[in-house]
C-alpha positions in Angstrom: 0.0 0.0 0.0 1.2 3.5 -0.8 1.5 5.9 2.1 2.1 9.6 2.3 3.5 11.4 5.3 1.4 14.4 6.2 3.1 17.6 7.4 1.6 20.5 9.2 1.8 23.8 7.4 1.7 26.1 10.4 5.0 27.3 11.7 6.2 26.1 15.0 5.5 28.5 17.9 8.5 28.6 20.2 8.5 30.3 23.6 11.0 32.8 22.3 8.6 33.7 19.4 5.6 34.1 21.8 7.6 36.4 24.0 8.7 38.4 21.0 5.1 38.8 19.9 4.1 40.0 23.4 6.9 42.5 23.4 5.9 43.7 19.9 2.3 44.2 21.0 3.4 46.1 24.2 5.7 48.3 22.1 3.0 49.1 19.6 0.6 50.0 22.4 3.2 52.3 24.0 3.7 54.0 20.6 -0.1 54.4 20.2 -0.3 55.9 23.7 2.5 58.4 23.0 1.0 59.5 19.7 -2.2 60.9 21.2 -0.5 63.8 22.8 2.2 64.5 20.2 -0.2 64.3 17.3 -3.0 66.5 18.6 -1.5 68.7 21.3 1.7 69.5 19.4 5.4 69.6 20.2 8.2 71.9 19.3 8.6 70.5 15.9 7.2 67.8 13.7 10.5 66.0 13.9 10.4 65.9 17.7 6.8 64.8 17.5 7.8 61.7 15.5 10.9 60.9 17.6 8.8 61.0 20.8 6.6 58.3 19.5 9.5 55.8 19.7 11.0 57.0 23.0 9.1 54.8 25.5 11.2 52.7 27.9 9.9 49.4 26.5 10.9 50.1 22.9 14.1 52.1 23.6 16.3 49.2 22.7 15.0 49.1 19.1 16.0 51.4 16.3 13.4 54.1 15.8 12.9 53.3 12.1 12.7 49.6 12.4 9.3 48.0 12.0 7.4 44.9 13.0 4.4 44.2 10.7 2.6 41.6 8.7 0.7 41.1 5.5 -2.9 40.3 6.1 -4.3 37.3 4.3 -6.9 39.6 2.7 -4.3 41.8 1.1 -2.5 40.7 -2.0 0.6 42.8 -2.7 1.2 43.6 -6.3 4.8 44.4 -6.7 4.9 46.6 -9.8 8.6 46.3 -10.0 9.0 42.6 -9.5 5.9 41.0 -11.1 7.3 37.5 -11.2 8.6 37.4 -7.7 7.0 35.0 -5.3 8.0 35.5 -1.7 7.9 32.2 0.0 7.3 33.7 3.4 4.8 31.9 5.5 1.2 33.0 5.7 0.6 35.3 8.7 -0.8 33.7 11.8 -4.5 34.4 12.8 -4.9 38.0 13.8 -5.2 38.8 17.5 -8.4 40.1 19.0 -9.1 43.8 18.2 -7.0 46.0 20.5 -8.7 48.7 22.4 -8.5 52.2 20.9 -7.2 55.2 22.7 -9.0 58.4 23.6 -8.8 61.5 21.5 -9.0 65.2 22.4 -12.4 66.8 21.7 -15.9 65.6 21.2 -18.4 65.2 18.5 -19.6 68.2 16.5 -23.4 68.5 16.0 -23.9 72.0 14.7 -21.8 74.4 12.6 -21.4 76.8 15.5 -20.3 74.1 17.9 -18.0 72.7 15.2 -16.3 76.1 14.8 -15.8 76.5 18.5 -14.4 73.0 18.9 -12.2 73.4 15.8 -10.8 76.6 17.3 -10.0 74.7 20.5 -8.5 71.9 18.6 -6.3 74.3 16.7 -5.2 75.8 20.0 -4.4 72.3 21.2 -2.3 71.7 18.2 -0.3 74.8 18.8 0.4 74.2 22.5 4.2 74.0 22.4 4.6 74.2 26.2 3.4 70.7 26.9 6.4 68.7 27.8 7.3 65.1 26.9 6.9 64.0 30.5 3.4 65.4 30.7 2.5 63.6 27.4 3.9 60.3 28.8 1.9 60.7 32.0 -1.2 61.6 30.1 -0.9 58.6 27.7 -0.4 56.3 30.7 -3.6 57.4 32.2 -5.5 57.0 29.0 -4.1 53.6 28.4 -5.4 52.4 31.8 -8.9 53.5 31.1 -11.5 51.2 29.6 -12.3 51.7 25.9 -14.5 50.2 23.2 -14.0 50.0 19.4 -16.6 52.7 18.6 -16.0 55.2 21.3 -15.8 58.7 19.9 -13.3 59.7 22.5 -10.6 57.3 21.2 -7.9 57.8 18.6 -8.6 55.2 15.9 -5.7 53.3 14.5 -6.3 54.5 10.9 -5.8 58.2 12.0 -2.7 57.3 14.0 -1.2 55.5 11.1 -2.0 58.2 8.6 -0.5 61.0 10.8 2.5 58.9 11.7 3.4 58.5 8.1 2.8 62.1 7.1 4.9 63.5 10.0 7.8 61.2 9.2 7.9 62.2 5.5 7.3 65.8 6.4 10.6 65.9 8.3 12.6 64.6 5.3 15.0 67.0 3.5 13.3 66.4 0.1 9.9 67.6 1.2 10.4 71.2 -0.1 11.8 70.0 -3.4 9.0 67.5 -4.2 6.0 69.5 -3.0 5.0 73.0 -3.9 4.0 75.7 -1.4 0.3 75.1 -2.0 0.7 71.3 -1.6 2.5 71.8 1.7 -0.4 74.1 2.7 -2.8 71.3 2.1 -0.7 69.2 4.5 -1.0 72.0 7.1 -4.8 72.5 6.6 -5.3 68.8 7.3 -3.7 69.2 10.7 -5.6 72.4 11.4 -8.9 70.5 11.0 -10.7 69.1 14.0 -10.0 65.6 15.0 -13.4 64.3 13.9 -12.9 66.0 10.5 -9.4 64.3 10.2 -11.1 61.0 11.0 -13.6 61.5 8.2 -11.0 62.6 5.7 -8.8 59.5 6.3 -11.8 57.2 6.1 -12.9 58.6 2.7 -9.2 58.7 1.5 -9.1 54.9 1.9 -12.2 54.5 -0.2 -12.6 54.7 -4.0 -12.4 58.3 -5.2 -16.0 59.3 -5.8 -19.0 61.4 -4.7 -20.4 60.5 -1.3 -24.0 60.9 -0.2 -23.9 62.4 3.3 -26.7 60.1 4.4 -24.8 57.1 3.2 -21.6 57.9 5.1 -22.0 56.4 8.6 -19.1 56.0 11.0 -20.2 55.4 14.6 -16.7 56.3 15.9 -16.8 59.7 14.3 -20.3 61.4 14.5 -24.0 60.7 14.0 -24.4 63.7 11.6 -21.6 64.0 9.1 -22.8 67.3 7.5 -20.9 69.7 9.8 -17.7 67.7 9.2 -18.1 67.7 5.4 -18.7 71.5 5.6 -15.5 71.9 7.7 -13.5 69.9 5.1 -14.9 72.2 2.4 -13.9 75.3 4.4 -10.4 73.8 4.8 -10.1 73.2 1.0 -10.0 69.4 1.4 -13.4 68.6 -0.1 -16.0 70.1 -2.4 -19.8 70.0 -2.4 -21.8 68.7 -5.3 -24.2 71.5 -5.8 -22.9 72.2 -9.3 -22.6 68.6 -10.3 -24.3 68.1 -13.7 -22.9 64.8 -14.9 -25.9 62.5 -15.2 -23.9 59.3 -15.0 -22.2 60.3 -11.7 -25.6 61.3 -10.3 -27.2 58.0 -11.3 -24.4 56.1 -9.7 -25.3 57.6 -6.4 -28.9 56.4 -6.6 -30.0 53.0 -5.3 -32.0 50.7 -7.5 -35.3 51.5 -5.8 -34.6 55.2 -6.2 -33.9 54.8 -9.9 -37.2 52.9 -10.3 -39.1 55.6 -8.5 -37.5 58.3 -10.7 -38.3 56.3 -13.8 -42.0 56.0 -12.8 -42.2 59.8 -12.3 -41.2 60.2 -15.9 -43.7 57.6 -17.1 -41.2 54.7 -17.7 -41.6 51.1 -16.9 -40.1 50.6 -13.4 -39.9 46.8 -13.6 -36.5 46.9 -15.5 -33.1 46.6 -14.0 -31.2 49.7 -12.7 -28.8 49.8 -15.6 -31.7 49.4 -18.1 -33.7 52.2 -16.4 -30.7 54.5 -16.5 -30.2 53.9 -20.2 -34.0 54.6 -20.7 -33.8 57.9 -18.7 -30.8 59.0 -20.7 -32.4 58.2 -23.9 -35.6 59.9 -22.9 -33.8 63.1 -21.9 -31.8 63.3 -25.1 -34.8 62.8 -27.4 -37.6 64.9 -25.9 -38.1 68.5 -24.9 -39.8 69.8 -21.8 -43.1 71.6 -21.9 -41.4 74.9 -21.5 -39.2 74.4 -24.5 -42.1 73.2 -26.6 -43.8 76.6 -26.4 -40.6 78.6 -26.9 -40.3 80.1 -30.4 -36.9 79.8 -32.1 -37.0 83.6 -32.7 -37.2 84.3 -29.0 -33.6 83.4 -28.2 -33.6 85.2 -24.9 -36.5 83.0 -23.6 -35.1 79.9 -25.3 -31.8 80.3 -23.4 -33.7 80.2 -20.1 -35.7 77.0 -21.0 -34.6 73.7 -19.6 -34.8 70.5 -21.5 -36.0 67.2 -20.1 -32.6 65.9 -19.2 -32.1 68.9 -16.9 -35.4 68.1 -15.2 -34.2 64.5 -14.7 -31.0 65.8 -13.2 -32.7 68.2 -10.8 -35.1 65.5 -9.6 -32.2 63.0 -9.2 -30.1 65.4 -7.2 -33.1 66.1 -5.0 -33.4 62.4 -4.3 -29.6 62.1 -3.7 -29.5 64.9 -1.2 -26.2 66.7 -0.1 -23.1 65.1 -1.7 -19.4 65.8 -1.2 -16.1 64.4 -2.4 -12.5 64.9 -1.5 -10.6 67.3 -3.8 -8.4 65.3 -6.2 -5.3 67.5 -5.8 -5.3 67.0 -2.1 -5.7 63.3 -2.4 -2.8 63.3 -4.8 -0.6 65.1 -2.3 -1.2 62.6 0.5 -0.9 59.7 -1.9 2.6 60.9 -3.0 3.6 61.3 0.6 2.6 57.7 1.3 4.5 56.6 -1.8 7.6 58.2 -0.5 7.1 56.3 2.8 7.2 52.9 1.1 7.8 53.1 -2.7 7.7 49.3 -3.3 4.2 49.1 -1.9 2.7 51.8 -4.0 0.0 49.7 -5.4 -1.9 46.5 -4.5 -5.2 44.8 -3.9 -7.4 44.5 -0.8 -10.7 42.6 -0.6 -10.4 41.8 -4.4 -10.3 45.5 -5.3 -7.5 47.5 -6.7 -6.0 50.1 -4.3 -5.0 53.5 -5.7 -1.4 54.6 -5.1 -0.5 55.3 -1.5 -3.4 53.4 0.2 -1.6 50.0 0.6 0.9 51.6 2.9 -1.9 52.4 5.4 -3.1 48.8 5.3 0.5 47.6 6.0 0.9 50.2 8.8 -2.2 48.7 10.5 -0.5 45.4 10.6 2.6 47.0 12.0 0.6 48.4 14.9 -1.1 45.1 15.8 2.1 43.1 15.3 0.7 40.2 13.4 4.1 39.4 11.8 7.5 40.8 12.6 10.0 42.3 10.3 13.7 41.9 10.9 15.7 44.7 12.4 17.3 46.9 9.7 18.4 50.5 9.2 16.3 52.6 6.8 18.1 55.1 4.6 15.8 56.9 2.2 17.5 57.7 -1.1 16.8 60.6 -3.5 14.6 58.7 -6.0 13.1 61.8 -7.5 15.1 64.8 -8.6 12.2 67.1 -8.7 8.4 67.4 -8.2 7.5 66.5 -11.8 9.3 63.2 -11.6 7.3 62.2 -8.5 4.1 63.3 -10.2 5.0 61.2 -13.2 5.6 58.2 -11.0 2.2 58.6 -9.3 0.6 58.9 -12.8 2.3 55.8 -14.0 1.1 53.9 -10.9 -2.5 55.0 -11.5 -2.2 53.8 -15.1 -1.0 50.5 -13.9 -3.9 50.3 -11.4 -6.4 51.3 -14.1 -5.2 48.6 -16.6 -5.4 45.9 -14.0 -8.8 46.9 -12.7 -10.6 46.1 -15.9 -11.0 43.2 -18.2 -12.4 45.2 -21.1 -9.8 45.0 -23.9 -10.7 48.3 -25.5 -10.4 50.2 -22.1 -7.0 48.5 -21.5 -5.8 49.6 -24.9 -6.8 53.1 -24.2 -4.8 53.1 -21.0 -1.9 51.5 -22.9 -2.0 54.4 -25.4 -1.8 56.9 -22.5 1.1 55.0 -21.0 2.9 55.0 -24.4 2.6 58.8 -24.6 3.9 59.3 -21.1 6.8 57.0 -21.8 7.7 59.0 -25.0 7.6 62.2 -22.9 10.0 60.7 -20.4 12.4 59.6 -23.1 12.4 63.1 -24.6 13.1 64.7 -21.2 16.0 64.4 -18.9 14.1 62.1 -16.6 15.2 58.9 -18.4 18.8 60.0 -18.2 18.5 60.6 -14.5 16.9 57.1 -14.0 19.8 55.6 -15.9 22.3 57.2 -13.5 20.5 55.8 -10.4 21.8 52.7 -8.8 20.1 49.6 -10.1 18.6 49.0 -6.7 16.5 52.2 -7.0 15.6 52.1 -10.7 12.5 49.9 -10.2 10.9 52.8 -8.2 10.7 55.3 -11.0 8.1 56.2 -13.6 10.2 54.7 -16.4 10.3 51.3 -14.7 6.5 51.2 -14.1 5.8 52.3 -17.7 8.2 49.7 -19.1 6.4 46.9 -17.3 3.1 48.4 -18.4 4.2 48.4 -22.0 5.5 44.9 -21.8 2.0 43.8 -20.6 0.6 45.9 -23.5 2.4 43.7 -26.1 0.2 40.8 -24.8 -2.9 42.9 -25.1 -2.0 43.9 -28.7 -1.4 40.3 -29.6 -4.7 39.4 -28.1 -6.3 42.1 -30.3 -4.4 40.6 -33.2 -2.6 43.9 -33.8 0.7 42.2 -34.4 2.4 45.1 -36.2 1.7 47.3 -33.2 3.0 44.6 -30.9 6.2 44.3 -32.8 6.7 48.1 -32.8 6.1 48.1 -29.0 8.6 45.3 -28.5 11.2 47.3 -30.5 10.6 50.2 -28.2 11.2 48.1 -25.1 14.4 46.7 -26.6 15.5 50.1 -27.6 16.0 51.2 -23.9 18.6 49.6 -21.7 17.7 51.0 -18.4 14.8 49.1 -17.0 13.9 45.4 -16.6 17.0 44.2 -18.3 16.4 40.6 -17.1 13.3 40.5 -19.4 15.2 41.3 -22.6 15.6 37.6 -23.6 11.8 37.2 -23.2 11.2 40.2 -25.4 13.6 39.0 -28.1 11.9 35.6 -28.1 8.5 37.2 -28.4 9.7 39.4 -31.2 11.0 36.4 -33.2 7.8 34.5 -32.6 5.6 37.4 -33.8 7.7 37.7 -37.0 7.7 34.0 -37.6 4.2 32.9 -36.7 2.0 35.9 -37.1 3.6 38.2 -39.6 4.9 35.3 -41.7 8.4 36.7 -42.0 11.0 34.1 -41.0 13.9 36.2 -42.2 13.0 39.0 -39.7 12.6 36.4 -37.0 16.2 35.1 -37.7 17.5 38.7 -37.8 15.9 39.3 -34.4 17.7 36.3 -33.0 21.0 37.5 -34.5 20.5 40.8 -32.8 19.7 39.0 -29.5 22.9 37.1 -29.7 24.8 40.4 -29.5 22.8 41.7 -26.5 25.1 41.5 -23.4 22.1 41.3 -21.1 20.9 38.1 -22.7 24.2 36.3 -22.1 24.0 36.8 -18.3 22.2 33.6 -17.4 21.8 30.1 -19.0 18.0 30.2 -18.9 18.0 33.3 -21.1 20.3 31.7 -23.7 18.4 28.4 -23.7 15.1 30.2 -24.3 16.5 31.8 -27.5 18.3 28.6 -28.5 15.0 26.7 -28.4 13.5 29.4 -30.7 16.5 29.1 -33.1 16.1 25.3 -33.2 12.6 25.7 -34.5 13.7 28.1 -37.2 16.7 26.0 -38.1 14.6 23.3 -39.8 14.7 25.5 -42.9 18.1 27.1 -42.3 20.8 24.7 -41.1 23.4 27.5 -41.0 21.4 29.5 -38.4 22.5 27.4 -35.4 26.2 27.9 -36.3 25.6 31.7 -36.4 23.9 31.6 -33.0 26.4 29.3 -31.4 27.0 31.7 -28.4 23.4 30.9 -27.4 24.1 27.2 -27.3 23.3 25.4 -24.0 25.1 22.2 -23.3 23.1 20.0 -21.0 23.7 16.6 -19.5 21.1 14.0 -20.1 18.3 14.5 -17.6 17.0 11.2 -16.1 13.3 10.4 -16.5 10.9 8.0 -14.8 7.2 7.3 -15.6 4.5 6.3 -13.1 0.7 5.7 -13.5 -2.1 7.6 -11.8 -5.9 7.3 -12.0 -7.4 10.4 -13.5 -10.5 12.0 -12.1 -13.3 11.8 -14.7 -13.4 14.9 -16.9 -10.0 16.2 -15.6 -6.6 16.2 -17.3 -4.2 16.5 -14.4 -6.3 15.7 -11.3 -6.0 12.2 -9.9 -7.8 9.9 -7.4 -6.5 7.4 -4.9 -9.6 5.6 -3.6 -11.9 8.5 -2.6 -9.1 11.0 -2.2 -8.5 13.6 -4.9 -4.8 14.2 -5.6 -2.7 16.7 -7.5 -0.1 15.3 -9.8 2.7 16.3 -7.3 0.9 14.3 -4.6 0.8 11.2 -6.8 4.5 11.5 -7.4 5.2 12.2 -3.7 3.4 9.0 -2.7 5.5 7.1 -5.2 8.8 8.3 -3.8 7.8 7.9 -0.2 6.9 4.3 -0.8 10.2 3.7 -2.6 12.9 4.5 -0.1 12.6 8.3 0.7 11.6 8.9 4.3 10.6 12.5 3.8 9.6 14.8 1.0 8.2 18.3 0.5 6.3 19.8 -2.4 7.7 23.3 -2.1 9.3 24.1 -5.4 11.7 27.0 -4.9 10.7 27.8 -1.3 12.4 24.7 0.1 15.8 25.5 -1.2 15.5 29.3 -0.7 14.6 28.8 2.9 17.9 27.0 3.6 19.8 29.6 1.7 18.0 32.4 3.5 18.8 31.0 6.9 22.5 30.7 6.1 22.6 34.3 4.7 20.3 35.9 7.3 23.0 38.2 8.9 24.2 39.2 5.4 20.7 39.9 4.1 20.1 42.5 6.8 23.6 43.8 7.0 23.7 47.5 8.1 25.7 50.1 6.3 25.0 49.0 2.7 23.7 52.0 0.7 20.4 51.9 -1.2 19.2 48.6 0.3 16.5 49.5 2.8 14.2 52.5 2.0 10.9 51.2 3.5 9.9 49.8 6.9 8.0 47.0 5.1 10.9 45.3 3.4 11.5 41.6 3.7 14.8 41.6 1.8 17.5 44.2 0.7 16.9 45.8 -2.7 20.2 44.7 -4.1 19.2 41.1 -3.7 17.7 41.3 -7.2 20.9 42.7 -8.7 24.5 41.5 -9.1 25.4 44.2 -6.5 24.2 42.0 -3.7 27.3 39.8 -4.1 29.6 42.7 -4.9 28.6 44.7 -1.9 29.3 41.8 0.5 31.9 39.8 -1.5 34.4 39.3 1.3 31.8 38.3 3.9 30.0 36.0 1.4 33.3 34.3 0.4 34.2 33.8 4.0 30.7 32.3 4.7 31.1 29.9 1.7 34.6 28.9 2.9 33.2 28.2 6.4 30.4 26.0 5.0 32.9 23.9 2.9 35.2 23.4 5.9 32.5 22.7 8.6 30.7 19.6 9.5 27.0 19.0 9.1 26.5 19.1 12.8 28.2 22.5 13.2 26.2 24.0 10.4 23.0 22.7 12.0 23.9 24.3 15.3 24.3 27.7 13.5 21.0 27.2 11.7 19.1 26.3 14.8 20.3 29.5 16.5 19.0 31.6 13.6 15.8 29.5 13.5 15.0 30.2 17.2 16.0 33.9 17.2 14.2 35.0 14.0 11.3 32.5 13.6 8.3 34.3 12.2 10.1 37.4 11.0 9.3 38.3 7.4 12.0 37.4 4.9 11.4 36.9 1.2 13.8 33.9 1.0 12.5 32.1 4.1 9.2 30.2 4.4 8.8 29.3 8.1 5.9 27.0 7.4 7.7 25.0 4.8 9.2 22.7 7.4 7.2 21.2 10.3 9.9 22.0 12.8 13.7 22.4 12.8 14.3 18.7 13.1 12.8 18.2 9.6 15.0 21.0 8.2 18.0 19.5 10.0 17.4 16.1 8.4 17.4 17.7 4.9 20.5 19.8 5.4 22.5 16.8 6.5 21.8 15.1 3.2 23.4 17.9 1.1 27.1 17.6 0.0 28.8 20.6 1.6 30.5 21.7 -1.6 27.2 21.5 -3.5 25.4 23.4 -0.7 28.1 26.2 -0.9 27.8 26.3 -4.7 24.0 26.7 -4.5 24.3 29.5 -1.9 26.8 31.3 -4.1 24.4 30.9 -7.1 21.6 32.6 -5.1 24.0 35.4 -4.1 25.1 36.2 -7.6 21.9 35.5 -9.6 19.0 35.4 -7.3 16.7 37.0 -9.8 17.1 34.0 -12.1 17.0 31.4 -9.3 13.6 32.2 -8.0 11.7 30.1 -10.5 12.2 26.7 -12.2 13.3 24.8 -9.1 12.0 21.2 -9.2 8.6 20.6 -7.5 9.7 17.9 -5.1 12.6 17.7 -2.7 13.0 14.2 -1.2 15.5 12.8 1.2 16.3 10.0 3.5 18.2 11.1 6.7 19.3 7.6 7.4 20.9 6.8 4.0 21.8 10.5 3.3 20.1 10.2 -0.1 18.8 13.4 -1.7 16.6 13.9 -4.8 15.0 16.8 -6.6 12.2 15.8 -8.9 10.3 17.9 -11.5 6.8 16.4 -11.8 4.9 16.6 -15.1 1.3 15.5 -15.8 -0.2 14.4 -19.0 0.7 16.8 -21.9 3.1 18.8 -19.8 6.7 19.5 -20.6 9.8 21.1 -19.1 10.3 24.8 -19.4 13.7 26.3 -20.2 14.2 27.4 -16.5 13.4 23.9 -15.3 15.9 22.3 -17.6 18.6 24.7 -16.4 17.9 23.9 -12.7 17.9 20.1 -13.3 21.1 20.4 -15.2 22.6 22.5 -12.3 21.8 19.9 -9.7 23.3 17.1 -11.8 26.5 19.0 -12.4 26.8 19.6 -8.6 26.4 15.9 -7.9 22.9 16.0 -6.6 20.4 13.5 -8.0 17.7 15.1 -10.1 15.1 13.7 -12.5 11.8 14.2 -14.2 8.8 12.2 -13.1 6.1 11.9 -15.7 2.7 10.9 -14.3 0.5 9.1 -16.9 -3.2 9.1 -16.6 -4.9 5.7 -16.9 -8.5 4.5 -17.4 -9.4 8.0 -18.4 -12.3 7.0 -20.7 -13.5 3.9 -18.8 -12.9 5.3 -15.3 -16.4 4.8 -14.0 -16.4 1.1 -15.1 -13.0 0.6 -13.4 -14.3 2.1 -10.1 -17.4 -0.1 -10.1 -15.3 -3.3 -10.7 -12.7 -2.3 -8.1 -14.0 -4.9 -5.5 -14.2 -7.7 -8.1 -10.6 -7.2 -9.4 -8.7 -8.9 -6.5 -10.8 -12.0 -6.8 -10.2 -12.1 -10.6 -6.5 -11.6 -10.2 -6.3 -14.5 -7.6 -8.2 -16.8 -9.9 -5.9 -16.0 -12.9 -2.8 -16.5 -10.7 -4.1 -19.8 -9.5 -4.6 -21.0 -13.1 
């Protein structure tokens, strides 16, 4: 009988880790308590205000700019600079119960006069410079000891604390005057001059989709019962605008509920039984085709009276606005100012998704800061040094615009809308190339280039080639690929993919084999293509297809040749689930193709095995390199509190910046014993378990003993060579690692197996990885799982009980 060892996926919780989490929670609560006074009563300077947040006794041992945070399971980060990166970090543990919120200064505002009085008092509180840090600490301690509830209007909500924390930190940076105009800095000042309830409302709306809001539909129990005075205050502060002059019928209809649209339709003699969208179309059609009674009696010669007449569409708009009631929205320029400040706080998290919805630029940082406060997952200790990414205000605005275009193109599945966004991105990219911005980006260190407008637009244009091919606009796709290949600043690791796509479009879609061959010849001269074997193999495979008609082509492209050892193969059988191509069954259990192969290996001499692909190997490498990953003093490596790896990890600079230390580490590994190495790993495992690191997946192994058993099966020279490969070419090592890692701690046997189901085949990256293992003396192979009884599976299952008796009878005969 086949057996499969089941492994838990949750990371082991050690006493040290539990203690660390308790300390993290206590520190975050202390920071929250400190912030109440410094945010809303004021200090001598914004800089002192931020520094005082981190000056409590419990957190004094940690650097002020280090962070402990987590990624919520409901938030999927979209890394616009590294789209194909997959951090193997373990999923965050279940969130702790909601923490009590802290009191705020002031009370709810019910009338305009009361709001003005309280706003004036709040302004005075903000300007009270004579309040000392000791008074603030004493006050925060008293507030922390008082009972609180989630929706108490006298508490400082976490979202406002996080928002103001980020703003004040960026406001103290040297580049603030260079990147923001005087009016934009005034917007920042007006926000802090607003009353606390108005600040709460602004941040709440900032985190929502930019749109018009009906006052009656905005309900936040922790802010106020009546939002009208707060909206009016935001209008007075220049942070919002009212919708009295709104005439866009589509925006007005969006504010109406389905029952309200039906009521409006019946008032204009339309059938109210239709859907909301159908009724809106009917109302728009009615308004565009008919005239009101006033217009009917107006003579064309009486132009003065005709100018005062209103057509039916205006009547529909007036009635709809009456039904909607007071409406407001945040001023777009102000939203852009705060979004850019949040971008500067963490450039690599400038876009993402939450709850299945695309987040505009700047809002993901707030979600991450929430997780920092509650301490779901810890980040390692590192030193933040913010570099000068943007030389002037226009470059930051271009970066924000590029992010919004990327968000817009990923938020819709409509091909025509995507192509419209693509055209706008193309125009912006042309403007950058003609200006000095692209030259500035080329002079930046490679670690900082991904956080520029050019990098975002290049990735967007690369995605646009797929859209153009989908629209069968192959000439435009080829032109766009030529544009991408014409620049040598951004996404250089993708150039082999672009050359391959260009040759494919010429050969298959434009029926021009000669141009396809010429594209490969040009690719052969591209120095960025020759960096890694997987890039050369990709183009060599394309050349082999074209060489069927031109035998001389392969000799011309000989620099692309990839010499590979023969990769061993095995074949096993699996019962396919009816109607499925790569889903199998074992009794009543549904299995994936990797699980079928894992059962086979475990029943054939391998005690343990993991289906982890690249995360299994990268976890081992990450633990060995932990101190070097978060090494202080390396420039342009940590510019955000939410980083799980240094920025130069994706460049050759990672090895160059730490060459002596890495070489010493590799020498130590080769000269040590397995037991000594495992002692070192166990220390790192216990000290940092649960901390976010892009290389380490804490849940990949059940416990350290399982990890130890695997490490002891590696030849030390091969282990050192693999670590060196990750240090020098991590970008190319992240994908293509075989699916299964199998070992036997008793016999010290080790195997990496790439599993392929029916109709599947090896990719160029997988071939390179299998070849790498074989050259290092590590056993590696391909396991093909064949589907059996696919067409007669039902009959096979029904006769499963009769088969043993039939086999015994045949054996007896």
